[in-house]
Backbone as CSV, one residue per row, in Angstrom:
resi,resn,N_x,N_y,N_z,CA_x,CA_y,CA_z,C_x,C_y,C_z
1,MET,100.815,88.069,105.359,100.507,87.230,104.701,101.325,88.071,103.219
2,LEU,100.986,89.370,102.938,101.126,90.222,101.826,102.522,90.684,102.157
3,LEU,103.242,90.511,103.308,104.478,91.546,103.102,105.470,90.619,102.159
4,LYS,105.664,89.395,101.640,106.633,88.630,100.907,106.587,89.170,99.652
5,PRO,105.311,89.222,99.168,104.790,89.371,97.922,105.379,91.220,98.180
6,LEU,105.033,92.164,98.683,105.149,93.424,98.551,106.852,93.665,98.729
7,HIS,107.564,92.918,99.434,108.822,93.131,99.716,109.656,92.526,97.993
8,PHE,109.559,91.493,97.539,109.652,91.363,96.086,109.474,92.190,95.383
9,ILE,108.162,92.612,95.218,108.141,93.804,94.386,108.411,95.060,94.853
10,GLY,108.391,95.111,95.694,109.737,96.662,96.239,111.002,96.460,95.533
11,LYS,111.348,95.323,95.750,113.217,94.642,95.595,113.177,94.961,93.665
12,HIS,112.411,94.606,93.111,112.456,94.740,91.754,111.536,95.602,91.082
13,ALA,111.497,97.039,92.326,110.302,98.017,91.232,110.653,98.732,90.101
14,PRO,111.759,99.020,89.793,111.636,99.327,87.964,111.377,98.317,87.532
15,LEU,111.580,96.645,87.720,111.584,96.226,86.533,109.722,95.816,86.421
16,MET,108.823,95.689,87.646,107.976,95.339,87.979,107.044,96.728,87.228
17,LEU,107.758,97.856,87.449,107.060,98.948,86.831,106.634,99.302,85.565
18,PHE,108.019,98.374,84.865,108.546,98.160,83.050,107.453,97.554,82.915
19,PHE,107.307,96.332,83.676,106.218,95.302,82.835,104.507,95.903,83.374
20,GLY,104.721,96.139,84.063,102.992,96.127,84.591,102.692,97.586,83.968
21,VAL,103.233,98.326,82.827,102.924,99.705,81.945,101.682,98.707,81.237
22,PHE,102.091,97.576,80.156,101.838,96.653,79.885,100.654,96.048,80.093
23,LEU,99.831,96.164,81.362,98.714,95.394,82.136,97.414,95.987,81.319
24,GLY,97.717,97.378,81.670,96.876,98.025,80.649,96.085,98.033,79.532
25,LEU,97.266,97.650,78.910,96.835,97.271,76.867,96.442,95.892,76.830
26,LEU,97.152,94.978,77.821,96.717,93.434,77.645,95.490,93.334,78.270
27,LEU,95.033,94.116,79.281,93.817,93.473,80.008,92.956,95.250,79.985
28,PRO,92.647,95.935,78.674,91.737,96.932,78.746,90.577,97.079,79.756
29,TRP,89.798,95.907,79.822,88.605,96.086,80.424,88.545,96.219,81.711
30,LEU,90.138,96.045,82.607,90.282,96.127,83.801,89.800,97.749,84.293
31,SER,90.398,98.516,83.381,90.493,100.455,83.003,89.072,100.493,83.687
32,GLU,87.651,100.273,83.180,86.916,100.708,83.740,86.655,100.352,85.511
33,HIS,86.893,99.150,85.419,86.703,98.841,86.676,87.314,99.633,87.996
34,LEU,88.649,100.255,87.582,89.374,100.743,88.684,89.493,102.216,88.498
35,ARG,89.057,102.774,87.711,88.837,103.981,87.657,88.449,104.716,88.486
36,PRO,87.226,104.335,89.891,87.022,104.706,91.242,88.112,104.995,92.168
37,LEU,89.482,104.026,91.552,90.060,103.977,92.564,91.299,105.139,91.577
38,LEU,90.997,106.190,91.516,92.135,106.946,90.952,92.665,107.943,91.987
39,ALA,91.467,108.431,92.767,92.102,109.434,93.727,93.054,108.716,94.976
40,PRO,92.249,107.702,95.215,92.406,106.617,96.608,94.103,106.182,96.186
41,MET,94.223,106.018,95.100,95.694,105.581,94.704,96.689,106.758,94.592
42,VAL,96.317,107.915,94.211,96.951,108.840,94.123,97.792,109.434,95.800
43,THR,96.516,109.698,97.060,96.774,109.627,97.942,97.598,108.853,98.380
44,LEU,97.708,107.256,98.375,98.530,105.993,98.755,99.656,106.296,98.381
45,ILE,100.469,106.321,96.962,101.207,106.387,96.297,102.029,107.950,97.102
46,LEU,101.137,109.207,97.473,102.001,110.081,98.019,102.332,109.490,99.459
47,MET,101.686,108.853,100.115,101.775,108.455,101.653,103.082,108.045,101.468
48,GLY,102.875,106.476,101.152,103.629,105.706,100.876,105.405,106.809,100.436
49,THR,105.237,107.517,99.685,106.680,108.597,99.639,107.026,108.605,100.607
50,LEU,106.236,109.793,101.396,106.135,110.507,102.481,106.596,109.628,103.601
51,LEU,106.271,108.300,103.996,107.003,107.006,104.757,108.534,106.992,104.304
52,ARG,108.857,107.306,103.001,109.875,106.221,102.692,110.891,107.713,102.417
53,ILE,110.867,108.778,102.629,111.512,110.112,102.081,111.585,110.749,103.502
54,ASP,113.251,110.748,103.961,113.606,111.355,105.331,113.157,112.590,105.313
55,TRP,112.307,113.215,106.555,111.225,114.174,106.417,112.632,115.821,106.604
56,ALA,113.800,115.198,107.270,114.549,115.893,107.512,115.238,116.812,106.213
57,ALA,114.951,115.583,105.123,115.677,115.981,103.761,115.057,117.192,102.936
58,ILE,112.933,116.362,103.289,112.055,117.343,103.039,112.426,118.931,103.256
59,ARG,112.830,118.781,104.812,112.974,120.086,105.252,113.959,120.991,104.853
60,ALA,115.169,120.468,104.446,116.540,120.439,103.775,116.194,121.223,102.777
61,THR,115.295,120.585,101.581,115.174,120.787,99.943,114.123,122.178,100.427
62,LEU,113.158,122.287,101.503,112.375,123.463,101.753,113.082,125.164,101.746
63,GLY,114.201,124.045,102.619,115.500,125.024,102.767,116.032,125.947,101.469
64,ARG,116.204,124.930,100.424,116.893,125.452,99.181,116.103,125.954,98.421
65,THR,115.674,127.213,98.405,114.132,128.020,98.015,115.302,128.126,96.311
66,ARG,116.153,128.386,96.161,117.002,128.420,94.619,116.337,127.184,93.895
67,ALA,116.613,125.929,94.254,116.485,124.595,93.637,115.152,124.732,93.396
68,THR,114.332,124.846,94.345,112.986,124.796,94.242,112.492,125.680,93.696
69,PHE,112.536,126.918,93.722,111.874,127.756,92.343,112.709,126.909,91.346
70,VAL,113.922,127.429,90.821,114.253,126.433,89.422,113.323,125.701,89.044
71,THR,113.361,124.969,89.992,112.486,123.289,89.756,110.996,123.768,89.198
72,PHE,110.225,124.470,89.418,109.146,124.988,89.549,108.615,125.489,88.575
73,CYS,109.668,126.481,87.939,109.432,127.187,87.265,109.906,126.441,86.029
74,TRP,111.124,125.329,85.691,111.147,124.443,84.835,110.043,123.787,84.893
75,LEU,109.294,123.358,85.408,108.200,122.609,85.654,106.929,122.819,84.920
76,GLN,106.496,124.028,85.395,105.593,124.575,85.199,105.362,126.145,84.186
77,LEU,106.814,126.364,84.215,106.519,127.892,82.820,107.119,127.495,81.792
78,ILE,108.704,127.026,81.751,110.105,126.722,80.745,109.248,125.382,80.346
79,SER,109.135,124.414,80.693,109.318,123.601,79.736,107.500,123.428,78.840
80,PRO,106.468,124.160,79.075,105.127,124.021,78.395,105.648,125.612,76.904
81,ALA,106.623,126.140,77.425,107.285,127.378,76.238,107.819,126.493,75.486
82,VAL,109.001,125.901,75.570,109.785,125.358,74.946,109.017,124.170,73.784
83,THR,108.140,123.476,74.735,107.635,122.558,73.437,106.452,123.405,73.018
84,TRP,106.039,124.062,72.973,105.363,125.255,72.527,106.080,125.535,70.996
85,ALA,107.319,125.971,71.380,108.395,126.711,70.652,108.612,125.305,69.226
86,ILE,108.719,124.251,69.811,109.274,122.702,69.230,107.779,122.281,68.520
87,VAL,107.036,122.237,69.409,105.825,121.679,68.486,104.920,122.564,66.974
88,THR,104.888,124.099,67.608,104.452,124.908,66.588,104.846,124.840,64.897
89,PRO,105.611,124.856,64.902,106.526,124.736,63.276,106.140,123.345,63.077
90,LEU,105.762,121.824,63.529,105.857,121.050,62.969,104.448,120.586,62.012
91,GLY,103.272,121.704,62.312,102.599,121.548,61.400,101.327,120.537,61.527
92,LEU,101.471,119.992,63.018,101.216,118.699,63.536,99.143,119.194,63.989
93,PRO,98.213,118.583,63.661,96.724,118.247,63.456,96.650,119.495,65.098
94,PRO,95.631,120.594,64.619,95.867,121.388,66.076,95.105,120.538,67.431
95,ALA,94.456,119.736,67.625,93.930,118.708,68.793,95.516,118.504,69.314
96,LEU,96.432,117.434,68.124,97.541,116.972,68.860,98.425,117.602,69.347
97,ALA,98.596,118.605,68.730,99.595,119.895,69.238,98.678,120.563,70.581
98,ALA,97.875,120.876,70.630,97.297,121.502,72.222,97.214,120.327,73.292
99,GLY,97.370,118.945,72.734,97.468,117.796,73.781,98.324,117.696,74.207
100,ILE,99.619,117.828,73.386,101.326,117.746,73.879,101.393,118.961,75.026
101,ILE,101.337,120.219,74.324,101.747,121.088,74.925,100.824,121.320,76.457
102,LEU,99.786,121.081,76.249,98.640,121.200,77.919,99.535,119.755,78.791
103,MET,100.122,118.751,78.118,100.636,117.603,78.640,102.207,118.267,79.633
104,ALA,102.672,119.423,78.986,103.843,119.482,79.098,103.353,120.629,80.255
105,ALA,102.651,121.453,79.959,102.120,122.197,81.082,101.581,122.030,82.660
106,ALA,101.233,120.704,82.569,100.658,119.831,83.333,101.474,119.631,84.318
107,PRO,101.343,119.881,85.999,102.593,119.409,86.685,103.070,117.802,86.928
108,PRO,103.854,117.603,87.061,104.123,115.992,87.250,103.414,115.507,88.019
109,ILE,103.301,113.975,88.121,102.246,112.978,88.701,102.541,113.284,90.271
110,LEU,102.300,113.047,90.905,102.982,112.710,92.301,103.588,111.340,92.885
111,SER,103.541,110.711,91.796,104.602,109.359,91.918,105.356,109.526,91.111
112,ALA,105.801,110.725,90.409,107.118,111.145,90.280,108.524,111.113,91.264
113,ALA,107.609,111.760,92.531,108.757,111.476,93.528,109.117,110.148,93.782
114,ALA,107.921,108.930,93.927,108.422,107.341,94.204,109.062,107.340,93.235
115,ILE,109.319,107.296,92.089,110.592,106.902,90.945,111.320,107.295,91.037
116,ALA,111.584,108.771,91.127,112.707,109.521,91.652,113.321,108.702,92.859
117,LEU,112.382,108.380,93.757,113.387,107.517,95.203,113.980,105.916,94.537
118,LEU,112.857,105.335,93.640,112.947,104.009,93.423,114.184,103.987,92.537
119,VAL,114.456,105.155,91.785,115.927,104.751,91.131,116.872,105.509,91.148
120,GLY,117.183,105.920,92.794,117.887,106.752,93.137,118.454,107.858,92.879
121,LEU,117.487,108.726,92.324,117.245,110.288,92.506,116.964,110.718,93.819
122,ASP,117.065,112.279,93.624,116.544,113.142,94.626,114.818,112.944,95.158
123,GLY,115.023,112.108,95.689,113.273,112.070,95.966,112.455,113.082,96.860
124,ALA,113.522,113.925,97.495,113.144,115.369,98.218,112.914,116.007,97.601
125,LEU,113.408,116.120,96.482,113.414,118.126,95.708,112.349,117.366,94.629
126,ALA,111.831,116.129,94.511,111.335,115.907,92.825,109.441,115.950,94.039
127,LEU,109.186,115.529,95.447,108.323,115.129,95.881,107.814,116.972,96.101
128,VAL,108.752,117.915,96.634,108.573,118.932,96.969,108.740,120.027,95.492
129,GLY,108.920,119.896,94.724,108.593,120.456,93.344,107.567,119.995,92.975
130,GLY,107.372,118.545,92.727,106.004,118.352,92.626,104.692,118.675,93.282
131,LEU,104.728,118.615,94.471,103.844,119.075,95.148,103.088,120.398,95.081
132,ILE,104.316,121.717,94.975,104.309,122.799,94.686,103.370,123.035,93.386
133,SER,103.974,122.742,92.198,103.666,122.247,90.960,102.514,121.970,91.253
134,THR,101.918,121.264,91.619,100.463,120.366,91.477,99.285,121.381,92.015
135,LEU,99.709,122.071,93.354,99.031,123.190,93.893,98.704,124.313,93.390
136,LEU,99.951,124.426,92.692,99.603,125.947,91.552,99.281,126.033,90.134
137,ALA,98.916,124.200,89.561,98.504,124.376,88.701,97.221,124.621,88.097
138,PRO,95.993,124.617,89.034,94.584,125.836,88.896,95.017,127.136,88.493
139,LEU,96.364,127.419,88.711,96.585,128.919,88.743,97.784,129.158,87.128
140,THR,98.465,128.330,86.845,99.426,127.847,85.573,98.973,127.516,84.419
141,VAL,98.308,126.422,84.939,97.914,125.543,83.473,97.015,126.580,82.763
142,PRO,95.793,126.981,83.071,94.543,127.767,82.485,95.154,129.039,81.699
143,ALA,96.051,129.449,82.924,96.653,130.948,82.184,97.680,130.615,81.358
144,LEU,98.258,129.333,80.867,99.564,128.879,79.616,98.639,128.867,78.152
145,ALA,97.296,127.562,78.925,96.738,127.711,77.626,96.282,128.698,76.917
146,LEU,95.749,129.545,77.734,95.228,130.828,76.876,96.274,131.768,76.662
147,TRP,97.216,131.782,76.920,98.347,132.471,76.717,99.206,131.547,75.057
148,LEU,99.474,130.504,75.326,99.788,129.664,74.284,98.934,129.139,73.384
149,LEU,98.268,128.902,73.476,96.838,127.757,72.684,95.352,129.161,72.518
150,ASP,95.372,130.214,73.247,94.512,130.840,72.955,93.414,130.091,73.500
151,LEU,93.036,129.342,74.636,92.552,128.010,74.802,92.132,128.271,76.184
152,ASP,90.841,128.965,76.111,89.953,128.762,77.620,89.645,127.213,78.112
153,LEU,90.205,127.070,79.015,89.697,125.460,79.848,88.627,125.728,80.207
154,HIS,88.067,126.928,81.082,86.733,126.918,81.963,87.092,126.180,83.234
155,VAL,88.058,126.443,83.580,88.399,125.467,85.078,88.076,126.554,85.767
156,SER,87.666,125.842,87.152,87.581,126.785,88.263,88.784,126.304,89.214
157,ALA,89.757,127.175,89.228,90.749,127.046,90.059,90.985,127.271,91.729
158,TRP,89.776,127.261,92.521,89.527,127.321,93.531,89.102,125.593,93.464
159,ALA,88.283,125.446,92.799,87.733,123.741,93.007,88.931,123.234,92.956
160,MET,89.423,123.063,92.158,90.447,122.332,91.115,91.832,122.165,92.916
161,MET,91.763,122.997,93.101,92.891,123.087,94.159,92.371,122.834,95.522
162,SER,91.263,123.211,95.956,90.625,121.694,96.843,90.924,120.794,96.765
163,ARG,90.294,120.512,96.020,90.544,118.832,95.365,91.914,118.430,95.563
164,LEU,92.600,119.408,95.354,93.809,118.816,95.092,94.772,118.674,96.697
165,ALA,93.927,119.936,97.779,94.420,120.075,99.006,93.609,118.911,99.484
166,VAL,92.773,118.531,99.299,92.428,117.031,100.335,92.862,115.801,99.949
167,ILE,93.426,115.727,98.531,94.316,114.580,98.453,95.385,114.760,99.114
168,VAL,96.282,115.781,98.985,97.565,115.654,99.673,97.312,116.086,101.283
169,SER,96.367,116.703,101.856,96.509,116.221,103.311,95.936,115.203,103.913
170,LEU,95.360,114.480,102.849,95.115,112.920,103.782,96.083,111.976,103.450
171,ALA,96.880,112.477,102.086,98.530,111.317,102.681,99.390,112.551,103.786
172,VAL,99.146,113.300,104.098,99.843,113.863,105.110,99.779,113.393,105.890
173,VAL,98.380,113.416,106.683,98.232,113.143,107.823,98.077,111.681,108.033
174,GLY,98.167,110.867,107.140,98.110,109.627,107.186,99.531,108.867,107.337
175,ALA,100.274,109.558,106.667,102.046,109.586,106.991,102.327,109.795,108.031
176,VAL,101.935,111.145,108.956,102.336,111.222,110.189,102.042,110.324,111.171
177,VAL,100.571,109.680,110.963,100.110,109.304,111.907,100.816,107.386,111.980
178,LEU,101.223,107.067,110.563,102.141,105.842,110.530,103.553,105.990,110.996
179,ARG,103.718,107.223,110.824,105.804,107.159,111.155,105.550,107.610,112.928
180,ARG,104.793,107.624,113.717,104.435,108.199,114.992,103.783,106.573,115.450
181,TRP,103.318,106.199,115.058,103.085,104.382,115.305,103.748,103.570,115.101
182,SER,104.534,103.644,113.647,105.592,102.769,113.665,106.949,102.833,114.027
183,GLY,107.213,104.303,113.980,108.536,104.478,114.679,109.076,104.459,112.925
184,PRO,110.663,105.155,113.094,112.233,105.277,112.362,112.677,104.004,111.630
185,ALA,112.867,103.459,112.868,113.537,102.424,112.877,112.863,100.831,112.329
186,ARG,111.420,101.067,112.647,110.455,100.266,111.750,109.797,100.145,110.342
187,LEU,109.765,101.905,109.879,109.935,102.381,108.757,111.045,101.417,107.966
188,ALA,112.358,101.664,108.271,113.373,101.671,107.711,113.632,100.003,107.504
189,ALA,113.236,99.296,108.197,113.346,97.653,108.239,111.883,97.469,107.186
190,ARG,111.104,98.165,106.896,110.141,97.524,105.936,110.062,98.244,104.710
191,ALA,111.223,99.075,104.265,111.296,99.736,103.445,110.918,99.217,101.932
192,LYS,111.627,97.807,101.465,111.304,97.028,100.593,109.148,97.140,99.975
193,GLU,108.795,96.678,101.674,107.105,96.159,101.337,106.550,97.721,100.976
194,ILE,107.266,98.546,101.663,106.731,99.713,101.347,107.017,100.596,100.088
195,ASP,107.777,100.694,99.409,108.248,100.278,97.789,107.403,99.762,96.756
196,GLY,107.047,98.143,97.545,106.143,97.285,96.795,105.066,98.241,96.796
197,LEU,104.103,98.118,98.146,102.451,98.941,98.059,102.747,100.376,96.892
198,ILE,103.882,101.097,96.950,104.008,102.302,95.751,104.013,101.669,94.590
199,VAL,104.413,100.828,94.087,104.428,100.271,93.140,103.285,99.373,92.766
200,VAL,102.297,98.780,93.629,101.164,98.583,93.413,100.365,99.700,93.050
201,ALA,99.817,100.113,93.438,99.061,101.483,93.597,99.920,102.433,92.306
202,MET,100.686,102.498,92.384,101.026,103.171,90.684,100.559,102.350,89.405
203,LEU,100.570,101.077,89.552,100.178,99.874,88.534,98.850,100.195,88.664
204,VAL,97.736,100.465,89.777,96.664,100.439,90.052,96.318,101.848,88.776
205,PHE,97.130,102.895,89.405,96.612,104.563,88.672,96.426,104.068,86.769
206,ALA,97.999,103.482,86.565,98.152,103.597,85.694,97.159,102.679,84.528
207,VAL,96.769,101.592,85.131,95.621,101.281,84.438,94.300,101.813,84.649
208,ALA,94.137,102.536,85.863,92.855,103.013,85.927,92.709,104.494,85.006
C-alpha cells in the first residue's frame, strides 16, 4: 500500500527534498514531537543508503586509500582551517564565528551519501568518507575547537564514539539482513521505493 507513494517520492527525490525543507518552517510544532526519532532516522537513512549502493563499489572505494584519505583530510582538517581563515578577519560576533567554524569541523551528516546517490554522484566515496569522518569526529572536532577557537567542548570522545558506533552497527546489520533476505535483483527492482524511504527519513530528520 505504501509502495506507490514511496515510488513517487523516490522518483522525484530532489524536488521532494527541496520542498520538504520548508516543512520545518511551516510546521514548527512538529519539531518537538519528532525529536525522539532523530537517532532512528539516522540509522534508517544509513541503512537505506547501504541497500542502494553496490557493496562492490564500497570495497573498491576502501581500496582507493588515497581518495579516501584526501576526502577525510578535506572534510575534517582542511575545511575547518579554511573556514577559520575566512571567518576570522570578518569581525563577526564570537558566538556566530565559532558556530560557523564548528559546523565546518563537524563531519558530514550520514544522509550526505544518500544525497550524493540521489543526484548521481559517487555515493560509495561519500559513504566511506562520511563514515570515517563520523567515527573519528570525537577525536578531531574537540582538538580543532581547542586549536582554532581556544574552546574546550568538554566532550567524552569514548562516549560519543560509542553512540555513533551503535548507530552505524545497527544500520549495517539491518542492511546485511535485508540484502540476504531480498536478494540483489529484488532490491534493484525496488530502488525507487528505497529512495523514497530515504527521502521520508531525511525529511523527518530535518524537521526534528
